C-alpha positions in Angstrom: 17.1 5.8 -10.4 15.3 3.4 -12.6 11.7 4.0 -13.5 9.3 1.1 -15.5 5.3 2.3 -15.6 2.7 0.5 -17.4 -0.7 1.8 -18.9 -3.4 -0.8 -20.6 -3.6 -0.5 -24.1 -7.9 -1.7 -22.7 -8.0 0.8 -21.2 -5.7 3.7 -23.5 -6.4 2.5 -26.9 -4.7 4.8 -28.3 -1.5 4.7 -25.8 0.9 3.9 -29.3 -0.5 6.6 -31.1 -0.5 9.1 -28.6 2.7 7.7 -26.6 5.9 10.1 -27.6 3.1 12.9 -27.0 2.6 12.6 -24.0 4.6 15.1 -21.5 2.7 14.4 -18.1 0.7 10.9 -17.6 -1.6 13.1 -15.0 -2.4 15.3 -17.8 -3.1 13.0 -20.0 -6.0 11.1 -17.8 -7.8 14.2 -17.2 -7.9 14.3 -21.2 -9.1 10.7 -21.3 -11.8 12.4 -18.1 -10.6 9.8 -15.3 -9.9 13.1 -12.5 -10.2 11.6 -9.2 -7.2 9.0 -10.0 -5.1 8.3 -6.5 -2.2 6.4 -5.9 -2.2 3.2 -3.3 -0.7 1.8 -1.1 3.1 1.1 -2.6 5.1 -2.0 -1.4 8.7 -1.8 -0.9 11.5 -4.4 -0.9 15.0 -4.8 -0.4 16.4 -6.7 -3.4 20.5 -6.5 -4.5 20.4 -6.2 -8.4 20.9 -8.4 -11.3 23.2 -7.9 -13.7 21.2 -5.7 -16.0 19.9 -3.3 -12.8 24.4 -3.4 -12.0 25.3 -2.0 -15.5 21.9 0.5 -15.5 22.9 1.9 -11.9 26.5 1.7 -11.8 26.5 -1.0 -8.7 28.9 -3.7 -7.1 26.2 -6.4 -6.7 25.9 -6.4 -3.0 24.0 -2.5 -3.3 20.6 -2.9 -2.0 18.2 -1.8 -4.2 14.9 -0.2 -3.2 12.2 -1.2 -4.8 8.7 0.3 -5.2 6.3 -0.7 -6.7 2.7 0.8 -6.7 -0.9 1.5 -8.2 -2.4 4.8 -9.7 -6.0 3.8 -9.9 -9.7 6.2 -10.7 -11.4 6.1 -7.3 -15.0 7.3 -9.4 -14.7 4.1 -11.5 -12.2 1.4 -9.4 -9.8 1.6 -12.7 -6.2 1.2 -12.0 -4.1 3.3 -14.8 -1.1 3.0 -14.5 1.4 0.3 -12.5 5.2 1.9 -11.3 7.9 -0.1 -10.3 10.6 2.1 -9.4 14.7 1.4 -8.6 16.3 3.4 -6.7 20.7 2.8 -5.3 20.2 2.1 -1.4 23.6 3.4 -0.8 22.4 6.7 -2.8 18.7 7.5 -1.3 16.9 8.0 1.3 13.2 7.2 1.3 11.2 9.9 3.9 7.7 8.0 4.0 
């Protein structure tokens, strides 16, 4: 599994300094007064791996991957707190919906 998570430096202006100390993003959001956060609907794609993904996931070029994309946002302000992409090997993972 490969996970990419992005947060806005405009929303979290101290993220560069605090980043390595954060053990839970959800605790960090609460500390910043974002308490009512929700995950929006996810987008699921099927794709084939790039050469970099093949190395990271130790798979061949025809192994299908599942890519899940989603936003986490503050329900009160509608501010997007985090954008996440997760890539799973399709032959090793079952996603229950």
